[in-house]
Structure formats: structure tokens, C-alpha cells
C-alpha positions in Angstrom: 37.7 57.0 -32.9 34.1 56.1 -33.1 33.1 59.3 -31.2 34.4 61.4 -34.1 32.1 59.6 -36.6 28.9 59.8 -34.5 27.1 62.7 -33.0 26.7 62.8 -29.2 23.1 61.8 -29.4 23.9 58.9 -31.6 26.6 57.8 -29.3 24.3 58.0 -26.3 21.7 56.0 -28.3 24.2 53.3 -29.2 25.4 53.0 -25.6 21.9 52.9 -24.2 21.0 50.2 -26.8 24.0 48.1 -25.8 23.2 48.5 -22.1 19.6 47.5 -22.8 20.7 44.4 -24.7 23.2 43.4 -22.0 20.6 44.0 -19.3 18.0 41.9 -21.2 20.6 39.0 -21.6 21.4 39.2 -17.9 17.7 39.0 -17.0 17.2 36.0 -19.3 20.3 34.3 -17.9 19.1 34.9 -14.3 15.4 34.1 -14.9 13.6 32.1 -12.3 13.6 28.3 -13.0 10.3 26.8 -14.3 8.8 23.3 -14.3 10.5 22.8 -17.6 13.9 23.1 -15.9 13.2 20.5 -13.2 14.8 17.0 -13.5 12.3 14.2 -14.3 13.0 12.6 -11.0 11.8 15.7 -9.1 8.7 15.9 -11.2 7.9 12.3 -10.3 8.4 13.2 -6.6 5.9 16.1 -7.0 3.3 13.8 -8.6 3.8 11.1 -5.9 3.3 13.8 -3.3 0.1 14.9 -4.9 -1.2 11.3 -4.9 -0.2 10.2 -1.5 -0.3 13.3 0.6 -3.3 13.1 3.1 -6.5 14.7 1.7 -8.2 17.5 3.6 -11.5 16.4 5.3 -13.7 18.4 2.9 -11.9 17.5 -0.3 -12.9 14.6 -2.6 -11.7 11.4 -1.2 -9.4 10.6 -4.1 -6.4 12.5 -5.5 -8.0 12.7 -8.9 -9.2 16.3 -8.6 -5.8 17.3 -7.3 -4.0 15.7 -10.2 -6.4 17.3 -12.7 -5.4 20.7 -11.3 -1.8 19.9 -11.3 -1.7 18.9 -15.0 -2.8 22.4 -15.9 0.5 23.9 -14.5 2.5 23.3 -17.7 2.8 21.0 -20.7 5.6 19.1 -19.1 3.6 18.7 -15.9 0.7 17.4 -17.9 3.0 14.8 -19.5 4.1 13.7 -16.0 0.6 13.6 -14.5 -1.4 12.0 -17.4 0.2 8.5 -17.1 -0.9 8.4 -13.4 -4.3 9.9 -14.0 -5.2 7.4 -16.7 -3.4 4.5 -15.2 -6.6 2.7 -14.0 -9.6 1.3 -15.8 -12.5 -0.3 -13.9 -14.9 -2.9 -15.3 -18.1 -3.9 -13.5 -19.3 -6.8 -15.5 -22.9 -6.2 -16.6 -22.7 -2.5 -15.5 -19.7 -0.5 -16.6 -19.0 -0.1 -19.4 -22.4 -1.0 -20.9 -22.4 -3.7 -23.6 -22.6 -1.2 -26.5 -19.5 0.6 -25.1 -17.7 -2.7 -24.8 -18.1 -3.3 -28.5 -16.9 0.3 -29.4 -13.8 -0.1 -27.3 -13.0 -3.5 -28.9 -13.3 -1.9 -32.4 -11.0 1.0 -31.2 -8.5 -1.5 -29.9 -8.5 -3.4 -33.1 -7.6 -0.2 -35.0 -5.1 1.0 -32.4 -4.9 1.8 -28.7 -7.3 4.7 -27.9 -5.9 7.7 -26.0 -7.6 6.9 -22.7 -6.0 3.5 -22.6 -2.5 4.4 -23.6 -1.3 4.7 -20.0 -3.4 1.8 -18.5 -1.4 -0.2 -16.0 -4.0 -1.2 -13.4 -7.1 -3.1 -14.4 -9.9 -3.4 -11.8 -12.5 -6.1 -12.6 -15.7 -6.7 -10.6 -17.7 -9.8 -11.1 -20.6 -9.6 -8.7 -24.3 -10.2 -9.2 -25.4 -11.3 -12.7 -28.0 -8.9 -14.1 -28.3 -10.0 -17.7 -27.5 -13.5 -19.1 -25.2 -12.4 -22.0 -21.6 -12.1 -20.9 -20.1 -11.9 -24.3 -19.5 -8.1 -24.6 -17.5 -8.0 -21.4 -15.7 -11.3 -22.3 -14.7 -9.8 -25.7 -13.6 -6.6 -24.0 -11.4 -8.4 -21.5 -9.9 -10.6 -24.2 -9.1 -7.5 -26.3 -7.5 -5.6 -23.3 -5.3 -8.6 -22.3 -4.2 -9.2 -25.9 -3.4 -5.7 -27.0 -2.2 -3.8 -23.9 1.2 -5.0 -22.8 1.2 -2.1 -20.3 -1.0 -3.9 -17.8 1.0 -4.6 -14.7 -1.7 -5.1 -12.1 -5.0 -6.9 -12.1 -7.4 -6.5 -9.1 -10.3 -9.0 -9.3 -13.3 -8.8 -7.0 -16.0 -11.5 -7.2 -18.7 -13.5 -5.5 -17.9 -17.2 -5.8 -21.6 -18.1 -5.7 -22.3 -15.8 -8.7 -19.4 -17.3 -10.7 -21.3 -20.5 -11.1 -23.8 -18.6 -13.2 -21.2 -17.6 -15.8 -20.7 -19.7 -19.0 -18.6 -22.7 -18.1 -15.5 -21.7 -20.1 -15.6 -18.0 -19.2 -13.7 -18.1 -15.8 -11.0 -20.6 -16.8 -10.4 -18.5 -20.0 -10.3 -15.3 -18.0 -7.8 -16.6 -15.5 -5.7 -18.1 -18.2 -5.5 -14.7 -19.8 -4.4 -13.2 -16.5 -1.6 -15.8 -16.1 -0.4 -15.1 -19.7 0.1 -11.3 -19.2 3.8 -10.8 -19.9 4.3 -7.8 -17.6 1.9 -8.8 -14.7 3.6 -8.0 -11.4 0.6 -7.5 -9.1 -2.4 -9.7 -8.6 -5.1 -8.9 -6.0 -8.1 -11.3 -5.5 -11.0 -10.1 -3.3 -13.8 -12.6 -2.3 -17.0 -10.9 -1.2 -19.7 -13.5 -0.5 -22.2 -14.6 2.1 -22.7 -18.0 0.6 -20.7 -21.1 1.0 -19.1 -22.0 -2.3 -16.8 -24.8 -3.3 -15.6 -22.9 -6.3 -11.8 -23.1 -6.7 -10.3 -20.5 -9.0 -8.1 -22.4 -11.5 -5.2 -20.0 -11.4 -1.7 -21.2 -12.4 1.6 -20.0 -10.9 2.8 -16.7 -12.1 6.6 -16.6 -11.7 6.9 -12.9 -12.4 4.6 -11.8 -9.6 6.0 -9.3 -7.1 2.7 -8.6 -5.2 0.0 -11.2 -4.4 -2.9 -10.2 -2.2 -6.0 -12.2 -1.1 -8.9 -10.4 0.7 -11.5 -12.9 2.0 -14.8 -11.3 3.2 -17.1 -14.2 3.9 -18.8 -15.8 6.8 -17.3 -19.1 5.5 -13.6 -19.7 5.6 -11.7 -20.7 2.4 -11.7 -24.5 1.9 -8.4 -26.4 2.2 -8.5 -26.8 -1.6 -8.7 -23.0 -2.1 -5.8 -22.4 0.3 -3.8 -25.0 -1.5 -4.5 -23.2 -4.8 -3.4 -19.9 -3.2 -0.2 -21.5 -2.1 0.2 -23.1 -5.5 0.2 -19.7 -7.2 3.2 -18.6 -5.2 5.4 -21.6 -6.4 8.3 -20.4 -8.6 7.6 -16.8 -7.6 11.2 -16.1 -6.7 10.7 -12.4 -7.3 7.6 -12.2 -5.0 8.1 -9.2 -2.6 4.7 -8.7 -1.0 2.2 -11.2 0.2 -1.1 -10.5 2.0 -4.0 -12.6 3.2 -6.7 -10.5 4.8 -9.6 -12.1 6.5 -12.1 -9.2 7.0 -12.7 -8.9 10.7 -14.8 -9.6 12.7 -16.8 -12.0 10.4 -14.1 -14.6 10.3 -14.4 -15.0 14.1 -17.1 -17.7 13.7 -14.9 -19.9 11.5 -14.5 -23.4 12.8 -11.4 -24.0 10.6 -9.3 -20.8 10.7 -6.5 -20.2 8.2 -3.0 -21.1 9.2 0.4 -19.8 8.0 1.4 -23.4 7.2 -1.5 -23.8 4.7 -0.7 -20.6 2.9 3.0 -21.6 2.5 2.6 -25.3 2.1 3.4 -25.5 -1.6 6.4 -23.1 -1.2 8.1 -25.5 1.2 9.5 -27.7 -1.6 10.8 -24.8 -3.6 14.6 -25.0 -4.2 15.0 -21.3 -4.7 14.5 -18.7 -2.0 12.0 -15.9 -2.4 12.8 -12.3 -1.5 9.7 -11.4 0.4 9.9 -7.9 1.8 6.4 -7.5 3.1 4.1 -10.0 4.9 0.5 -8.9 5.9 -1.6 -11.6 7.7 -4.9 -10.8 9.2 -7.1 -13.6 10.8 -4.3 -16.1 10.3 -2.7 -18.4 12.9 1.0 -17.9 12.7 2.8 -20.5 14.8 6.5 -19.8 15.4 7.7 -23.3 14.4 5.9 -23.1 11.1 7.2 -19.6 10.4 10.8 -20.8 11.1 10.5 -23.6 8.5 10.1 -20.9 5.8 12.5 -18.4 7.3 14.8 -18.6 4.2 12.1 -16.8 2.2 12.0 -13.9 4.7 15.7 -13.0 4.8 14.9 -9.6 3.1 11.7 -8.9 5.2 11.2 -5.3 6.0 7.4 -5.0 6.7 5.4 -7.3 9.0 1.7 -7.0 9.9 0.1 -9.6 12.1 -3.4 -9.0 13.4 -6.4 -10.9 14.7 -4.7 -14.2 15.1 -7.8 -16.2 16.2 -5.9 -18.8 18.3 -5.7 -18.6 22.2 -1.9 -18.5 21.8 -1.9 -15.3 19.6 0.4 -13.4 22.0 2.8 -16.3 22.2 2.8 -16.6 18.4 3.6 -12.9 17.9 6.4 -12.8 20.5 8.1 -16.0 19.3 8.0 -15.0 15.7 9.7 -11.7 16.5 12.2 -13.5 18.6 13.0 -15.7 15.6 13.5 -12.6 13.5 15.8 -11.1 16.1 17.9 -14.3 16.4 18.2 -14.3 12.6 19.2 -10.6 12.6 16.3 -9.7 10.4 15.4 -6.1 11.5 12.1 -4.7 10.2 11.4 -1.1 9.3 7.6 -1.4 9.4 5.7 -3.3 12.1 1.9 -3.6 12.8 0.8 -5.7 15.8 -2.3 -6.1 18.0 -0.9 -8.5 20.7 2.1 -7.0 22.5 2.4 -8.3 26.1 4.6 -11.2 25.3 8.2 -10.2 26.4 9.5 -11.2 22.9 7.6 -8.3 21.3 9.2 -5.4 23.1 12.4 -7.3 23.5 12.7 -7.5 19.7 11.5 -3.9 19.0 14.1 -2.5 21.5 17.0 -4.6 20.2 17.9 -2.4 17.2 17.4 1.2 16.0 16.2 1.3 12.4 12.4 1.1 12.8 10.5 3.7 10.8 6.8 2.9 11.3 5.2 1.3 14.2 1.5 0.6 14.7 0.2 -1.0 17.8 -3.5 -1.9 18.2 -3.8 -3.5 21.6 -7.0 -5.7 21.8 -6.3 -7.8 24.9 -6.6 -6.7 28.5 -3.1 -8.1 29.1 -1.8 -5.5 26.5 -3.3 -2.7 28.5 -1.6 -1.8 31.7 0.5 1.0 33.1 3.5 -1.3 33.1 3.2 -2.2 29.4 2.7 1.4 28.5 5.8 2.6 30.5 7.9 -0.3 29.1 7.0 0.8 25.6 8.3 4.3 26.2 11.4 3.4 28.2 12.5 0.5 25.9 11.0 0.6 22.4 10.6 4.4 22.0 14.0 5.0 23.5 15.7 2.5 21.2 14.0 3.8 18.0 14.1 7.5 18.8 16.6 8.2 16.0 14.7 6.5 13.1 11.0 6.4 14.0 8.9 8.5 11.6 5.3 7.3 12.1 3.7 6.1 15.3 0.2 4.8 15.7 -1.4 3.6 18.9 -5.1 2.8 18.7 -6.1 1.1 21.9 -9.5 1.0 23.7 -11.1 4.3 24.2 -10.5 4.5 27.9 -7.4 2.3 28.1 -4.1 3.1 29.8 -2.7 3.9 26.3 -4.9 7.0 26.3 -3.8 8.3 29.7 -2.1 11.7 30.0 1.6 11.4 29.4 4.1 11.8 32.2 7.0 14.2 32.1 9.4 11.3 31.6 7.3 9.9 28.7 7.1 13.3 27.1 10.9 13.7 27.4 11.4 10.3 25.6 8.9 11.4 22.9 10.8 14.7 22.4 13.9 12.7 21.6 12.2 11.2 18.5 13.6 13.9 16.1 12.5 12.1 12.9 8.8 11.7 13.8 6.5 13.0 11.1 3.2 11.6 12.2 1.6 10.6 15.5 -1.8 9.0 15.6 -3.2 7.9 19.0 -6.4 8.1 21.1 -6.0 10.3 24.1 -8.6 10.4 26.9 -9.1 14.0 28.1 -10.3 14.1 31.7 -12.6 16.8 33.0 -10.3 17.9 35.9 -7.2 20.0 35.7 -4.9 17.1 34.8 -4.7 18.1 31.1 -1.0 19.2 31.4 0.2 16.1 29.6 -2.0 16.9 26.5 -1.0 20.6 26.6 2.7 19.6 26.9 2.3 17.3 23.9 0.7 20.0 21.8 3.3 22.5 22.9 6.1 20.0 22.0 4.7 19.4 18.6 4.1 23.0 17.8 7.6 24.0 18.9 9.2 21.4 16.7 7.1 22.1 13.6 
């Protein structure tokens, strides 16, 4: 027996040591999980949350400070955050980086990709007012970036067409050719910011691998038919295109004598033999006639998100209602809808015909969209139909419209049934008398649920 070979004190020490060892192992085995134990998918969710979660009013208006703090949590978190934090690089031609820095970056790229560019996926390029005549440093930098960084997936180009005429003749065609040749380019955004009338047409060729194509037009002059034809030409062969946007910055476009039409934007696509898989369509300041939309319906069989605002035609309400009717007849049910003309029966008829809508934003801008009957119809038809799926609701009517009136008990009851709601944004007029019960009930409803 072991007790006969050891003294009592030695035996106690041995038992105590064994218990201590077992206890330590139990503690180690039952330790709290750390970031190093989290699955990669969950880490990505945390980083996405840090980027997209609404920022507090007093915090910096970008998620960058938040990401910088998050990367200090652990080495693994730093590895997850760094690619997002260093994913963008901005070039202001003739301003940032300065010409000497352009040369230094080109030398570094020739020797190997520097650390701050290893995770670059989004390239923002601004070509605004020319300050100095020599464009070569920035031209060389762009050429080096395009040729040595296969990680570039998105190019966002902002420019003044009247200023582009001052660039060397071969610069812009070469620049756009480099964009078209990027092997992994999936997103292209072109922003036009100009007060002058320019006939410049960007010579951009089709990019079949595009998934997102955005045009933002901020000018007192509308794009010429030739420019619209080129925009449409870019989309040809883009069978993987998922998101298309044409944004005419309101209200400046309202003086245009020749507004943009849906038919012009999709003219070149009409002859395509293969169908696109568009999931998101965002049109602002565009006339969308139902018969023209129906001609291209085969490209919208997978459509999930639709935004139509500021249609400048007198028949804007009819256009919106008939387009939604076409979607309903084709059993295309959207999950995300943004509209600003809603009084046509086809709008609420479509929105109350199914129950999978997740985000709805209404921005009534016509007097016919603002009546107690329209408001009540929305609650009793649309909100009742979408109560099980609706997550975000935005109503931004006029300041003193019927959309801002205190809610009735029936409307509050319908709102209470929307169990999936995460966010409500609306303008509510608060009267000075004692009829604030609707607002108090809404606040009470929200505080009780959350």
C-alpha cells in the first residue's frame, strides 16, 4: 500500500497536489471562450455590425474610429478588421496624394505591394478642377495600381466633364480602358458633378463581369442621348448584373427639357439574347413607362429591390401603379420598395397582395398622396398584409401632412401586430392640445416590445 511507504504529511501533500492539478485542468477545460474560439463567419458578422450599425450623433460620421478600436481586441480580430479598414484608397487628381507621393507609391508597387495597399478593393478617383498642367504622376499611379493590384473590385469615379477636356488627349481613353480591363471588377460607379454643358462622352466599353453599375448625374444639363446610349451600351453582355442605378440629383434636374427615360437606359439591352439577373433597380428623375418596363421584364425576374422617385412626367403616379401591377401579374414580389407617388390603386393593391416585404419607404410628394383615406388604406391593407415580415418602415411626408397626424387606436393595433419591426422612421406632428395620446401610445408600444 502506498500509505505504508509515505508519511501522513507526504500523503496529504500528494493528494493536495493531485487535487490542485485536477482543479486546474477543470478550470482550463471550462474557461470562458475568447475571440480566438469564434467561427470566422461570426467574426465577419461582428465586423459588419461595427461598420453598418447607426453611428451616435456625437461620434465621427464614419465607422473608421470604431473599427480602429475593434482591431485592438485581439490579434485575430485585428486580422478580421484590417482588410475592411484598409479596403479603400482615394485619389484626388492634383491634390491627393501629391505628385512626389505618387512617384514613391509607384516605386513601392514595382518592388512589391506595400502593406497599406494589400487589402485594397475599392478605388475612389476624383477628377475635378485642374490645378497644375502635369497629370503624369497621377496617370502613372493609376496605371501602376490597375496593373499590379488584382484585388480591385470596385471603381468609383467622380468627375467634371468640362474639366476632362483639359486633360491630355490620350489620358481619359487610356484610363477607361484600364478600368474595363480589370479582371475582378464587379462594381462601377460614375458620378458627374458639373454646372456646364458638355458633349463629352466617356468611351467606356461593356464590362460583362459587372454586378453593380451606378450613375449619379448632378448637373443643370441632362445627359445627351449619346451619353445615355453609352450608358446602355456598358450594360450589354452583363448577364451577371445585379444592381443598376441612375440617380438624377433632385431638384436640379427639374428644369431639364429632355428628361431621361427608362427606354433610353435599357435600349441596348433590348437585343440581348441572354437574360440578366437584376435584383436591384434604383431610378431617380427617370420616366418609367409601364409598357417600356414590360418589354424588358425578362431581365427583372429576380428583382427584389425597387426604388422609383421623382419621375418628372405628369403621369408619374400612373407609371408607378402600372409598373407594380406588372410585377404582381408576373408574380415578382419585392422585399424592398421605395416610392414617392402612391395614390394609384395599383400601388397599395400590389403591396397588399403578398406578405414578404421587409423594407418599405414612402415619400409622398403629391397632394393626392396625402389624405386620411390614403393613410387609413395603408394601415388596413398594406401594413396588415406585411405585418409578419416588415422590418423597416419609413414615412417622410410633408411636415403637416395627414401622414403625421396622431395614430388612431385601430392604426396602433395594426402597428402592434408588426412583430418583426426593427426601425420606424416617420414625421409626426405634435399638437399643442391634449390629443397627444396617439404619440404616447406609440412610445409605450415601442418601449414595451423592446
